[in-house]
mmCIF file as Biopython writes it, N, C-alpha, C and O atoms, coordinates in Angstrom:
data_model
#
loop_
_atom_site.group_PDB
_atom_site.id
_atom_site.type_symbol
_atom_site.label_atom_id
_atom_site.label_alt_id
_atom_site.label_comp_id
_atom_site.label_asym_id
_atom_site.label_entity_id
_atom_site.label_seq_id
_atom_site.pdbx_PDB_ins_code
_atom_site.Cartn_x
_atom_site.Cartn_y
_atom_site.Cartn_z
_atom_site.occupancy
_atom_site.B_iso_or_equiv
_atom_site.auth_seq_id
_atom_site.auth_asym_id
_atom_site.pdbx_PDB_model_num
ATOM 1   N N  . MET A ? 1  ? 0.862  -1.297 0.058  1.0 0.0 1  A 1 
ATOM 2   C CA . MET A ? 1  ? -0.314 -0.028 0.179  1.0 0.0 1  A 1 
ATOM 3   C C  . MET A ? 1  ? 0.756  1.574  -0.087 1.0 0.0 1  A 1 
ATOM 4   O O  . MET A ? 1  ? 1.851  1.464  0.465  1.0 0.0 1  A 1 
ATOM 5   N N  . ASP A ? 2  ? 0.626  2.400  -0.536 1.0 0.0 2  A 1 
ATOM 6   C CA . ASP A ? 2  ? 1.425  3.443  -0.785 1.0 0.0 2  A 1 
ATOM 7   C C  . ASP A ? 2  ? 0.458  4.537  0.295  1.0 0.0 2  A 1 
ATOM 8   O O  . ASP A ? 2  ? -0.752 4.680  0.476  1.0 0.0 2  A 1 
ATOM 9   N N  . TYR A ? 3  ? 1.839  5.262  0.936  1.0 0.0 3  A 1 
ATOM 10  C CA . TYR A ? 3  ? 1.422  6.347  2.192  1.0 0.0 3  A 1 
ATOM 11  C C  . TYR A ? 3  ? 2.264  7.298  1.805  1.0 0.0 3  A 1 
ATOM 12  O O  . TYR A ? 3  ? 3.275  7.163  1.117  1.0 0.0 3  A 1 
ATOM 13  N N  . ARG A ? 4  ? 1.708  8.503  2.382  1.0 0.0 4  A 1 
ATOM 14  C CA . ARG A ? 4  ? 2.338  9.785  2.271  1.0 0.0 4  A 1 
ATOM 15  C C  . ARG A ? 4  ? 2.052  10.010 3.894  1.0 0.0 4  A 1 
ATOM 16  O O  . ARG A ? 4  ? 1.265  9.427  4.639  1.0 0.0 4  A 1 
ATOM 17  N N  . VAL A ? 5  ? 2.960  11.038 4.140  1.0 0.0 5  A 1 
ATOM 18  C CA . VAL A ? 5  ? 3.054  11.944 5.582  1.0 0.0 5  A 1 
ATOM 19  C C  . VAL A ? 5  ? 2.956  13.217 4.905  1.0 0.0 5  A 1 
ATOM 20  O O  . VAL A ? 5  ? 3.688  13.624 4.002  1.0 0.0 5  A 1 
ATOM 21  N N  . LYS A ? 6  ? 1.400  14.140 5.750  1.0 0.0 6  A 1 
ATOM 22  C CA . LYS A ? 6  ? 1.331  15.266 5.833  1.0 0.0 6  A 1 
ATOM 23  C C  . LYS A ? 6  ? 1.750  15.740 7.064  1.0 0.0 6  A 1 
ATOM 24  O O  . LYS A ? 6  ? 1.607  15.287 8.200  1.0 0.0 6  A 1 
ATOM 25  N N  . LEU A ? 7  ? 2.470  17.055 6.501  1.0 0.0 7  A 1 
ATOM 26  C CA . LEU A ? 7  ? 3.242  17.527 7.685  1.0 0.0 7  A 1 
ATOM 27  C C  . LEU A ? 7  ? 2.468  18.918 8.470  1.0 0.0 7  A 1 
ATOM 28  O O  . LEU A ? 7  ? 2.681  19.213 9.646  1.0 0.0 7  A 1 
ATOM 29  N N  . VAL A ? 8  ? 1.616  19.618 7.624  1.0 0.0 8  A 1 
ATOM 30  C CA . VAL A ? 8  ? 0.980  20.710 7.796  1.0 0.0 8  A 1 
ATOM 31  C C  . VAL A ? 8  ? -0.612 20.443 7.928  1.0 0.0 8  A 1 
ATOM 32  O O  . VAL A ? 8  ? -1.096 19.653 7.117  1.0 0.0 8  A 1 
ATOM 33  N N  . PRO A ? 9  ? -1.445 21.030 8.868  1.0 0.0 9  A 1 
ATOM 34  C CA . PRO A ? 9  ? -1.339 21.524 10.120 1.0 0.0 9  A 1 
ATOM 35  C C  . PRO A ? 9  ? -0.680 20.647 11.004 1.0 0.0 9  A 1 
ATOM 36  O O  . PRO A ? 9  ? 0.149  21.009 11.839 1.0 0.0 9  A 1 
ATOM 37  N N  . GLN A ? 10 ? -1.034 19.566 10.825 1.0 0.0 10 A 1 
ATOM 38  C CA . GLN A ? 10 ? -0.493 18.502 11.794 1.0 0.0 10 A 1 
ATOM 39  C C  . GLN A ? 10 ? -0.106 16.892 11.162 1.0 0.0 10 A 1 
ATOM 40  O O  . GLN A ? 10 ? -0.961 16.272 10.530 1.0 0.0 10 A 1 
ATOM 41  N N  . LEU A ? 11 ? 1.191  16.348 11.401 1.0 0.0 11 A 1 
ATOM 42  C CA . LEU A ? 11 ? 1.411  14.997 11.062 1.0 0.0 11 A 1 
ATOM 43  C C  . LEU A ? 11 ? 0.041  14.068 11.024 1.0 0.0 11 A 1 
ATOM 44  O O  . LEU A ? 11 ? -0.623 13.842 12.035 1.0 0.0 11 A 1 
ATOM 45  N N  . VAL A ? 12 ? -0.341 13.471 9.469  1.0 0.0 12 A 1 
ATOM 46  C CA . VAL A ? 12 ? -1.469 13.047 9.506  1.0 0.0 12 A 1 
ATOM 47  C C  . VAL A ? 12 ? -0.674 12.034 8.123  1.0 0.0 12 A 1 
ATOM 48  O O  . VAL A ? 12 ? -0.193 12.435 7.063  1.0 0.0 12 A 1 
ATOM 49  N N  . ILE A ? 13 ? -0.793 10.606 8.677  1.0 0.0 13 A 1 
ATOM 50  C CA . ILE A ? 13 ? -0.356 9.491  7.287  1.0 0.0 13 A 1 
ATOM 51  C C  . ILE A ? 13 ? -1.655 9.335  6.354  1.0 0.0 13 A 1 
ATOM 52  O O  . ILE A ? 13 ? -2.852 9.281  6.637  1.0 0.0 13 A 1 
ATOM 53  N N  . LEU A ? 14 ? -0.948 9.284  5.111  1.0 0.0 14 A 1 
ATOM 54  C CA . LEU A ? 14 ? -2.686 9.523  4.334  1.0 0.0 14 A 1 
ATOM 55  C C  . LEU A ? 14 ? -2.169 7.835  3.251  1.0 0.0 14 A 1 
ATOM 56  O O  . LEU A ? 14 ? -1.071 7.372  2.941  1.0 0.0 14 A 1 
ATOM 57  N N  . ASP A ? 15 ? -3.471 7.423  3.009  1.0 0.0 15 A 1 
ATOM 58  C CA . ASP A ? 15 ? -3.222 6.308  2.050  1.0 0.0 15 A 1 
ATOM 59  C C  . ASP A ? 15 ? -3.071 6.940  0.971  1.0 0.0 15 A 1 
ATOM 60  O O  . ASP A ? 15 ? -2.965 8.161  0.863  1.0 0.0 15 A 1 
ATOM 61  N N  . ALA A ? 16 ? -3.044 5.720  -0.339 1.0 0.0 16 A 1 
ATOM 62  C CA . ALA A ? 16 ? -3.115 6.283  -1.992 1.0 0.0 16 A 1 
ATOM 63  C C  . ALA A ? 16 ? -4.694 7.146  -2.510 1.0 0.0 16 A 1 
ATOM 64  O O  . ALA A ? 16 ? -4.951 7.569  -3.637 1.0 0.0 16 A 1 
ATOM 65  N N  . GLU A ? 17 ? -5.533 7.206  -1.315 1.0 0.0 17 A 1 
ATOM 66  C CA . GLU A ? 17 ? -6.756 7.870  -1.965 1.0 0.0 17 A 1 
ATOM 67  C C  . GLU A ? 17 ? -6.692 9.232  -1.358 1.0 0.0 17 A 1 
ATOM 68  O O  . GLU A ? 17 ? -7.582 10.057 -1.566 1.0 0.0 17 A 1 
ATOM 69  N N  . GLY A ? 18 ? -5.374 9.547  -0.410 1.0 0.0 18 A 1 
ATOM 70  C CA . GLY A ? 18 ? -5.399 10.993 0.420  1.0 0.0 18 A 1 
ATOM 71  C C  . GLY A ? 18 ? -6.234 10.548 1.537  1.0 0.0 18 A 1 
ATOM 72  O O  . GLY A ? 18 ? -6.725 11.600 1.947  1.0 0.0 18 A 1 
ATOM 73  N N  . GLN A ? 19 ? -6.579 9.808  2.102  1.0 0.0 19 A 1 
ATOM 74  C CA . GLN A ? 19 ? -7.415 9.745  3.428  1.0 0.0 19 A 1 
ATOM 75  C C  . GLN A ? 19 ? -6.677 9.226  4.395  1.0 0.0 19 A 1 
ATOM 76  O O  . GLN A ? 19 ? -5.805 8.452  3.998  1.0 0.0 19 A 1 
ATOM 77  N N  . PRO A ? 20 ? -6.771 9.475  6.015  1.0 0.0 20 A 1 
ATOM 78  C CA . PRO A ? 20 ? -6.016 9.437  6.727  1.0 0.0 20 A 1 
ATOM 79  C C  . PRO A ? 20 ? -6.349 8.056  7.127  1.0 0.0 20 A 1 
ATOM 80  O O  . PRO A ? 20 ? -7.441 7.492  7.044  1.0 0.0 20 A 1 
ATOM 81  N N  . VAL A ? 21 ? -4.963 7.499  7.679  1.0 0.0 21 A 1 
ATOM 82  C CA . VAL A ? 21 ? -5.120 6.033  7.848  1.0 0.0 21 A 1 
ATOM 83  C C  . VAL A ? 21 ? -5.090 5.622  9.777  1.0 0.0 21 A 1 
ATOM 84  O O  . VAL A ? 21 ? -4.365 6.070  10.666 1.0 0.0 21 A 1 
ATOM 85  N N  . ASP A ? 22 ? -5.934 4.859  9.807  1.0 0.0 22 A 1 
ATOM 86  C CA . ASP A ? 22 ? -6.264 4.706  11.362 1.0 0.0 22 A 1 
ATOM 87  C C  . ASP A ? 22 ? -5.010 3.826  11.811 1.0 0.0 22 A 1 
ATOM 88  O O  . ASP A ? 22 ? -4.222 3.422  10.957 1.0 0.0 22 A 1 
ATOM 89  N N  . ASN A ? 23 ? -4.842 3.543  13.133 1.0 0.0 23 A 1 
ATOM 90  C CA . ASN A ? 23 ? -3.965 2.862  13.864 1.0 0.0 23 A 1 
ATOM 91  C C  . ASN A ? 23 ? -2.446 2.851  13.003 1.0 0.0 23 A 1 
ATOM 92  O O  . ASN A ? 23 ? -1.723 1.898  12.710 1.0 0.0 23 A 1 
ATOM 93  N N  . ALA A ? 24 ? -2.290 4.364  12.728 1.0 0.0 24 A 1 
ATOM 94  C CA . ALA A ? 24 ? -0.891 4.711  12.081 1.0 0.0 24 A 1 
ATOM 95  C C  . ALA A ? 24 ? -0.099 5.836  12.877 1.0 0.0 24 A 1 
ATOM 96  O O  . ALA A ? 24 ? -0.639 6.765  13.478 1.0 0.0 24 A 1 
ATOM 97  N N  . HIS A ? 25 ? 1.045  5.642  12.802 1.0 0.0 25 A 1 
ATOM 98  C CA . HIS A ? 25 ? 1.980  6.631  13.625 1.0 0.0 25 A 1 
ATOM 99  C C  . HIS A ? 25 ? 3.294  6.820  12.989 1.0 0.0 25 A 1 
ATOM 100 O O  . HIS A ? 25 ? 3.871  5.993  12.283 1.0 0.0 25 A 1 
ATOM 101 N N  . VAL A ? 26 ? 3.817  8.319  13.403 1.0 0.0 26 A 1 
ATOM 102 C CA . VAL A ? 26 ? 4.895  8.209  12.430 1.0 0.0 26 A 1 
ATOM 103 C C  . VAL A ? 26 ? 6.324  8.418  13.500 1.0 0.0 26 A 1 
ATOM 104 O O  . VAL A ? 26 ? 6.531  9.396  14.218 1.0 0.0 26 A 1 
ATOM 105 N N  . ILE A ? 27 ? 7.196  7.198  13.354 1.0 0.0 27 A 1 
ATOM 106 C CA . ILE A ? 27 ? 7.987  7.403  14.133 1.0 0.0 27 A 1 
ATOM 107 C C  . ILE A ? 27 ? 9.456  8.532  14.023 1.0 0.0 27 A 1 
ATOM 108 O O  . ILE A ? 27 ? 10.099 9.020  14.953 1.0 0.0 27 A 1 
ATOM 109 N N  . GLU A ? 28 ? 9.577  8.630  13.106 1.0 0.0 28 A 1 
ATOM 110 C CA . GLU A ? 28 ? 10.737 9.531  12.636 1.0 0.0 28 A 1 
ATOM 111 C C  . GLU A ? 28 ? 10.698 10.127 11.355 1.0 0.0 28 A 1 
ATOM 112 O O  . GLU A ? 28 ? 10.101 9.614  10.408 1.0 0.0 28 A 1 
ATOM 113 N N  . ILE A ? 29 ? 11.410 11.358 11.289 1.0 0.0 29 A 1 
ATOM 114 C CA . ILE A ? 29 ? 11.310 12.187 9.895  1.0 0.0 29 A 1 
ATOM 115 C C  . ILE A ? 29 ? 12.798 12.763 9.682  1.0 0.0 29 A 1 
ATOM 116 O O  . ILE A ? 29 ? 13.380 13.553 10.426 1.0 0.0 29 A 1 
ATOM 117 N N  . ALA A ? 30 ? 13.285 12.177 8.479  1.0 0.0 30 A 1 
ATOM 118 C CA . ALA A ? 30 ? 14.634 12.770 8.355  1.0 0.0 30 A 1 
ATOM 119 C C  . ALA A ? 30 ? 14.663 13.387 6.762  1.0 0.0 30 A 1 
ATOM 120 O O  . ALA A ? 30 ? 14.012 13.072 5.766  1.0 0.0 30 A 1 
ATOM 121 N N  . PHE A ? 31 ? 15.670 14.360 6.977  1.0 0.0 31 A 1 
ATOM 122 C CA . PHE A ? 31 ? 16.078 15.057 5.804  1.0 0.0 31 A 1 
ATOM 123 C C  . PHE A ? 31 ? 17.443 14.921 5.441  1.0 0.0 31 A 1 
ATOM 124 O O  . PHE A ? 31 ? 18.334 15.038 6.282  1.0 0.0 31 A 1 
ATOM 125 N N  . PRO A ? 32 ? 17.712 14.632 4.004  1.0 0.0 32 A 1 
ATOM 126 C CA . PRO A ? 32 ? 19.293 14.759 4.019  1.0 0.0 32 A 1 
ATOM 127 C C  . PRO A ? 32 ? 19.902 16.179 3.972  1.0 0.0 32 A 1 
ATOM 128 O O  . PRO A ? 32 ? 19.522 17.252 3.503  1.0 0.0 32 A 1 
ATOM 129 N N  . GLY A ? 33 ? 21.088 15.728 4.700  1.0 0.0 33 A 1 
ATOM 130 C CA . GLY A ? 33 ? 21.625 17.011 4.569  1.0 0.0 33 A 1 
ATOM 131 C C  . GLY A ? 33 ? 23.182 17.382 4.292  1.0 0.0 33 A 1 
ATOM 132 O O  . GLY A ? 33 ? 23.927 16.423 4.494  1.0 0.0 33 A 1 
ATOM 133 N N  . ALA A ? 34 ? 23.699 18.334 3.957  1.0 0.0 34 A 1 
ATOM 134 C CA . ALA A ? 34 ? 24.977 18.640 3.576  1.0 0.0 34 A 1 
ATOM 135 C C  . ALA A ? 34 ? 25.591 19.695 4.629  1.0 0.0 34 A 1 
ATOM 136 O O  . ALA A ? 34 ? 24.886 20.414 5.338  1.0 0.0 34 A 1 
ATOM 137 N N  . SER A ? 35 ? 27.037 19.690 4.636  1.0 0.0 35 A 1 
ATOM 138 C CA . SER A ? 35 ? 27.685 20.769 5.459  1.0 0.0 35 A 1 
ATOM 139 C C  . SER A ? 35 ? 28.083 21.555 4.455  1.0 0.0 35 A 1 
ATOM 140 O O  . SER A ? 35 ? 28.114 21.096 3.313  1.0 0.0 35 A 1 
ATOM 141 N N  . ILE A ? 36 ? 28.465 22.918 4.731  1.0 0.0 36 A 1 
ATOM 142 C CA . ILE A ? 36 ? 28.968 23.789 3.746  1.0 0.0 36 A 1 
ATOM 143 C C  . ILE A ? 36 ? 30.036 24.905 4.901  1.0 0.0 36 A 1 
ATOM 144 O O  . ILE A ? 36 ? 29.668 25.696 5.770  1.0 0.0 36 A 1 
ATOM 145 N N  . GLU A ? 37 ? 31.181 24.595 4.515  1.0 0.0 37 A 1 
ATOM 146 C CA . GLU A ? 37 ? 32.038 25.948 5.358  1.0 0.0 37 A 1 
ATOM 147 C C  . GLU A ? 37 ? 32.327 26.808 4.952  1.0 0.0 37 A 1 
ATOM 148 O O  . GLU A ? 37 ? 32.831 26.927 3.836  1.0 0.0 37 A 1 
ATOM 149 N N  . THR A ? 38 ? 32.031 27.942 5.964  1.0 0.0 38 A 1 
ATOM 150 C CA . THR A ? 38 ? 31.595 29.323 5.987  1.0 0.0 38 A 1 
ATOM 151 C C  . THR A ? 38 ? 32.544 30.152 6.116  1.0 0.0 38 A 1 
ATOM 152 O O  . THR A ? 38 ? 33.604 29.709 6.559  1.0 0.0 38 A 1 
ATOM 153 N N  . LEU A ? 39 ? 32.476 31.157 5.875  1.0 0.0 39 A 1 
ATOM 154 C CA . LEU A ? 39 ? 33.954 31.721 6.937  1.0 0.0 39 A 1 
ATOM 155 C C  . LEU A ? 39 ? 33.649 32.029 8.606  1.0 0.0 39 A 1 
ATOM 156 O O  . LEU A ? 39 ? 34.492 32.378 9.432  1.0 0.0 39 A 1 
ATOM 157 N N  . HIS A ? 40 ? 31.845 31.736 8.897  1.0 0.0 40 A 1 
ATOM 158 C CA . HIS A ? 40 ? 31.942 31.694 10.199 1.0 0.0 40 A 1 
ATOM 159 C C  . HIS A ? 40 ? 31.949 30.119 11.035 1.0 0.0 40 A 1 
ATOM 160 O O  . HIS A ? 40 ? 31.686 29.967 12.228 1.0 0.0 40 A 1 
ATOM 161 N N  . GLY A ? 41 ? 32.288 29.129 10.142 1.0 0.0 41 A 1 
ATOM 162 C CA . GLY A ? 41 ? 32.116 27.892 10.554 1.0 0.0 41 A 1 
ATOM 163 C C  . GLY A ? 41 ? 31.648 27.117 9.695  1.0 0.0 41 A 1 
ATOM 164 O O  . GLY A ? 41 ? 31.628 27.592 8.560  1.0 0.0 41 A 1 
ATOM 165 N N  . ARG A ? 42 ? 31.058 25.560 9.867  1.0 0.0 42 A 1 
ATOM 166 C CA . ARG A ? 42 ? 30.781 24.942 9.207  1.0 0.0 42 A 1 
ATOM 167 C C  . ARG A ? 42 ? 29.117 24.984 9.485  1.0 0.0 42 A 1 
ATOM 168 O O  . ARG A ? 42 ? 28.531 24.856 10.560 1.0 0.0 42 A 1 
ATOM 169 N N  . VAL A ? 43 ? 28.615 25.187 8.257  1.0 0.0 43 A 1 
ATOM 170 C CA . VAL A ? 43 ? 26.886 25.654 8.549  1.0 0.0 43 A 1 
ATOM 171 C C  . VAL A ? 43 ? 26.365 23.882 7.941  1.0 0.0 43 A 1 
ATOM 172 O O  . VAL A ? 43 ? 26.988 23.282 7.065  1.0 0.0 43 A 1 
ATOM 173 N N  . ASP A ? 44 ? 25.193 23.357 8.613  1.0 0.0 44 A 1 
ATOM 174 C CA . ASP A ? 44 ? 24.365 22.168 8.183  1.0 0.0 44 A 1 
ATOM 175 C C  . ASP A ? 44 ? 23.218 22.747 7.170  1.0 0.0 44 A 1 
ATOM 176 O O  . ASP A ? 44 ? 22.622 23.765 7.520  1.0 0.0 44 A 1 
ATOM 177 N N  . THR A ? 45 ? 22.875 22.087 5.850  1.0 0.0 45 A 1 
ATOM 178 C CA . THR A ? 45 ? 21.625 22.632 5.277  1.0 0.0 45 A 1 
ATOM 179 C C  . THR A ? 45 ? 20.863 21.237 5.031  1.0 0.0 45 A 1 
ATOM 180 O O  . THR A ? 45 ? 21.416 20.138 5.077  1.0 0.0 45 A 1 
ATOM 181 N N  . ILE A ? 46 ? 19.602 21.447 4.783  1.0 0.0 46 A 1 
ATOM 182 C CA . ILE A ? 46 ? 19.076 20.340 3.977  1.0 0.0 46 A 1 
ATOM 183 C C  . ILE A ? 46 ? 19.163 20.579 2.532  1.0 0.0 46 A 1 
ATOM 184 O O  . ILE A ? 46 ? 19.089 21.657 1.942  1.0 0.0 46 A 1 
ATOM 185 N N  . SER A ? 47 ? 19.369 19.128 1.950  1.0 0.0 47 A 1 
ATOM 186 C CA . SER A ? 47 ? 19.852 19.315 0.607  1.0 0.0 47 A 1 
ATOM 187 C C  . SER A ? 47 ? 18.869 18.341 -0.009 1.0 0.0 47 A 1 
ATOM 188 O O  . SER A ? 47 ? 19.303 17.651 -0.931 1.0 0.0 47 A 1 
ATOM 189 N N  . GLY A ? 48 ? 17.569 18.177 0.375  1.0 0.0 48 A 1 
ATOM 190 C CA . GLY A ? 48 ? 17.122 17.294 -0.332 1.0 0.0 48 A 1 
ATOM 191 C C  . GLY A ? 48 ? 15.468 17.056 0.019  1.0 0.0 48 A 1 
ATOM 192 O O  . GLY A ? 48 ? 14.963 17.708 0.933  1.0 0.0 48 A 1 
ATOM 193 N N  . GLN A ? 49 ? 14.646 16.064 -0.779 1.0 0.0 49 A 1 
ATOM 194 C CA . GLN A ? 49 ? 13.455 15.972 -0.262 1.0 0.0 49 A 1 
ATOM 195 C C  . GLN A ? 49 ? 13.481 14.700 1.024  1.0 0.0 49 A 1 
ATOM 196 O O  . GLN A ? 49 ? 14.129 13.655 0.971  1.0 0.0 49 A 1 
ATOM 197 N N  . GLY A ? 50 ? 12.713 15.088 1.979  1.0 0.0 50 A 1 
ATOM 198 C CA . GLY A ? 50 ? 13.038 14.620 3.526  1.0 0.0 50 A 1 
ATOM 199 C C  . GLY A ? 50 ? 11.914 13.289 3.136  1.0 0.0 50 A 1 
ATOM 200 O O  . GLY A ? 50 ? 11.059 13.330 2.251  1.0 0.0 50 A 1 
ATOM 201 N N  . SER A ? 51 ? 12.203 12.106 4.089  1.0 0.0 51 A 1 
ATOM 202 C CA . SER A ? 51 ? 11.035 10.777 4.507  1.0 0.0 51 A 1 
ATOM 203 C C  . SER A ? 51 ? 10.884 10.597 5.663  1.0 0.0 51 A 1 
ATOM 204 O O  . SER A ? 51 ? 11.459 11.255 6.530  1.0 0.0 51 A 1 
ATOM 205 N N  . ALA A ? 52 ? 10.189 9.793  5.847  1.0 0.0 52 A 1 
ATOM 206 C CA . ALA A ? 52 ? 9.500  9.388  7.237  1.0 0.0 52 A 1 
ATOM 207 C C  . ALA A ? 52 ? 9.458  7.892  7.303  1.0 0.0 52 A 1 
ATOM 208 O O  . ALA A ? 52 ? 9.199  7.238  6.293  1.0 0.0 52 A 1 
ATOM 209 N N  . LYS A ? 53 ? 9.732  7.268  8.588  1.0 0.0 53 A 1 
ATOM 210 C CA . LYS A ? 53 ? 9.558  5.629  8.977  1.0 0.0 53 A 1 
ATOM 211 C C  . LYS A ? 53 ? 7.834  5.975  9.946  1.0 0.0 53 A 1 
ATOM 212 O O  . LYS A ? 53 ? 7.594  6.855  10.773 1.0 0.0 53 A 1 
ATOM 213 N N  . ILE A ? 54 ? 6.991  4.963  9.436  1.0 0.0 54 A 1 
ATOM 214 C CA . ILE A ? 54 ? 5.900  5.255  10.130 1.0 0.0 54 A 1 
ATOM 215 C C  . ILE A ? 54 ? 5.514  3.602  10.336 1.0 0.0 54 A 1 
ATOM 216 O O  . ILE A ? 54 ? 6.029  2.654  9.744  1.0 0.0 54 A 1 
ATOM 217 N N  . ILE A ? 55 ? 4.569  3.575  11.244 1.0 0.0 55 A 1 
ATOM 218 C CA . ILE A ? 55 ? 4.235  2.192  11.754 1.0 0.0 55 A 1 
ATOM 219 C C  . ILE A ? 55 ? 2.485  2.367  11.735 1.0 0.0 55 A 1 
ATOM 220 O O  . ILE A ? 55 ? 1.775  3.154  12.361 1.0 0.0 55 A 1 
ATOM 221 N N  . VAL A ? 56 ? 2.119  1.272  10.730 1.0 0.0 56 A 1 
ATOM 222 C CA . VAL A ? 56 ? 0.870  0.992  10.373 1.0 0.0 56 A 1 
ATOM 223 C C  . VAL A ? 56 ? 0.491  -0.511 10.704 1.0 0.0 56 A 1 
ATOM 224 O O  . VAL A ? 56 ? 0.904  -1.493 10.086 1.0 0.0 56 A 1 
ATOM 225 N N  . GLY A ? 57 ? -0.373 -0.514 11.794 1.0 0.0 57 A 1 
ATOM 226 C CA . GLY A ? 57 ? -0.741 -1.357 12.743 1.0 0.0 57 A 1 
ATOM 227 C C  . GLY A ? 57 ? 0.576  -2.383 13.148 1.0 0.0 57 A 1 
ATOM 228 O O  . GLY A ? 57 ? 1.076  -2.039 14.219 1.0 0.0 57 A 1 
ATOM 229 N N  . ASP A ? 58 ? 1.171  -3.445 12.584 1.0 0.0 58 A 1 
ATOM 230 C CA . ASP A ? 58 ? 2.105  -4.079 13.451 1.0 0.0 58 A 1 
ATOM 231 C C  . ASP A ? 58 ? 3.303  -4.036 12.145 1.0 0.0 58 A 1 
ATOM 232 O O  . ASP A ? 58 ? 4.186  -4.893 12.112 1.0 0.0 58 A 1 
ATOM 233 N N  . THR A ? 59 ? 3.215  -2.957 11.110 1.0 0.0 59 A 1 
ATOM 234 C CA . THR A ? 59 ? 3.950  -3.170 9.877  1.0 0.0 59 A 1 
ATOM 235 C C  . THR A ? 59 ? 4.734  -1.946 9.935  1.0 0.0 59 A 1 
ATOM 236 O O  . THR A ? 59 ? 4.177  -0.857 10.071 1.0 0.0 59 A 1 
ATOM 237 N N  . THR A ? 60 ? 6.137  -2.078 9.829  1.0 0.0 60 A 1 
ATOM 238 C CA . THR A ? 60 ? 7.122  -0.641 9.654  1.0 0.0 60 A 1 
ATOM 239 C C  . THR A ? 60 ? 7.201  -0.106 8.275  1.0 0.0 60 A 1 
ATOM 240 O O  . THR A ? 60 ? 7.264  -0.862 7.306  1.0 0.0 60 A 1 
ATOM 241 N N  . TYR A ? 61 ? 7.198  0.847  8.198  1.0 0.0 61 A 1 
ATOM 242 C CA . TYR A ? 61 ? 7.181  1.326  6.128  1.0 0.0 61 A 1 
ATOM 243 C C  . TYR A ? 61 ? 8.572  2.369  6.656  1.0 0.0 61 A 1 
ATOM 244 O O  . TYR A ? 61 ? 8.482  3.234  7.528  1.0 0.0 61 A 1 
ATOM 245 N N  . ARG A ? 62 ? 9.591  2.087  6.026  1.0 0.0 62 A 1 
ATOM 246 C CA . ARG A ? 62 ? 10.449 3.429  6.029  1.0 0.0 62 A 1 
ATOM 247 C C  . ARG A ? 62 ? 10.564 4.103  4.227  1.0 0.0 62 A 1 
ATOM 248 O O  . ARG A ? 62 ? 10.344 3.310  3.311  1.0 0.0 62 A 1 
ATOM 249 N N  . GLY A ? 63 ? 10.882 5.435  3.938  1.0 0.0 63 A 1 
ATOM 250 C CA . GLY A ? 63 ? 11.265 5.886  3.313  1.0 0.0 63 A 1 
ATOM 251 C C  . GLY A ? 63 ? 10.028 6.594  2.722  1.0 0.0 63 A 1 
ATOM 252 O O  . GLY A ? 63 ? 9.990  7.065  1.585  1.0 0.0 63 A 1 
ATOM 253 N N  . VAL A ? 64 ? 8.810  6.623  3.803  1.0 0.0 64 A 1 
ATOM 254 C CA . VAL A ? 64 ? 7.395  7.160  2.843  1.0 0.0 64 A 1 
ATOM 255 C C  . VAL A ? 64 ? 7.812  8.871  2.744  1.0 0.0 64 A 1 
ATOM 256 O O  . VAL A ? 64 ? 8.449  9.654  3.448  1.0 0.0 64 A 1 
ATOM 257 N N  . PRO A ? 65 ? 7.255  8.922  1.787  1.0 0.0 65 A 1 
ATOM 258 C CA . PRO A ? 65 ? 7.517  10.463 1.247  1.0 0.0 65 A 1 
ATOM 259 C C  . PRO A ? 65 ? 6.682  11.186 2.141  1.0 0.0 65 A 1 
ATOM 260 O O  . PRO A ? 65 ? 5.782  10.652 2.788  1.0 0.0 65 A 1 
ATOM 261 N N  . LEU A ? 66 ? 7.025  12.629 2.193  1.0 0.0 66 A 1 
ATOM 262 C CA . LEU A ? 66 ? 6.171  13.612 2.754  1.0 0.0 66 A 1 
ATOM 263 C C  . LEU A ? 66 ? 5.471  14.882 1.622  1.0 0.0 66 A 1 
ATOM 264 O O  . LEU A ? 66 ? 5.973  15.337 0.594  1.0 0.0 66 A 1 
ATOM 265 N N  . CYS A ? 67 ? 4.450  15.133 2.127  1.0 0.0 67 A 1 
ATOM 266 C CA . CYS A ? 67 ? 3.550  16.163 1.400  1.0 0.0 67 A 1 
ATOM 267 C C  . CYS A ? 67 ? 3.282  17.319 2.319  1.0 0.0 67 A 1 
ATOM 268 O O  . CYS A ? 67 ? 2.583  18.259 1.942  1.0 0.0 67 A 1 
#
């Protein structure tokens, strides 16, 4: 099954039809990062699309896209 995680206005896990999923929880949200060296030191930046790890029922899904 395809899932997405809606961030705003609150965390909601959506199914392929865009409907909220019962008994689902977001465990982790990660954004790929990069470090840039500046005159003031190293600065970390977000460098790509984030993804989530979720649990639906008893199954864990990784790499779930954010929307």
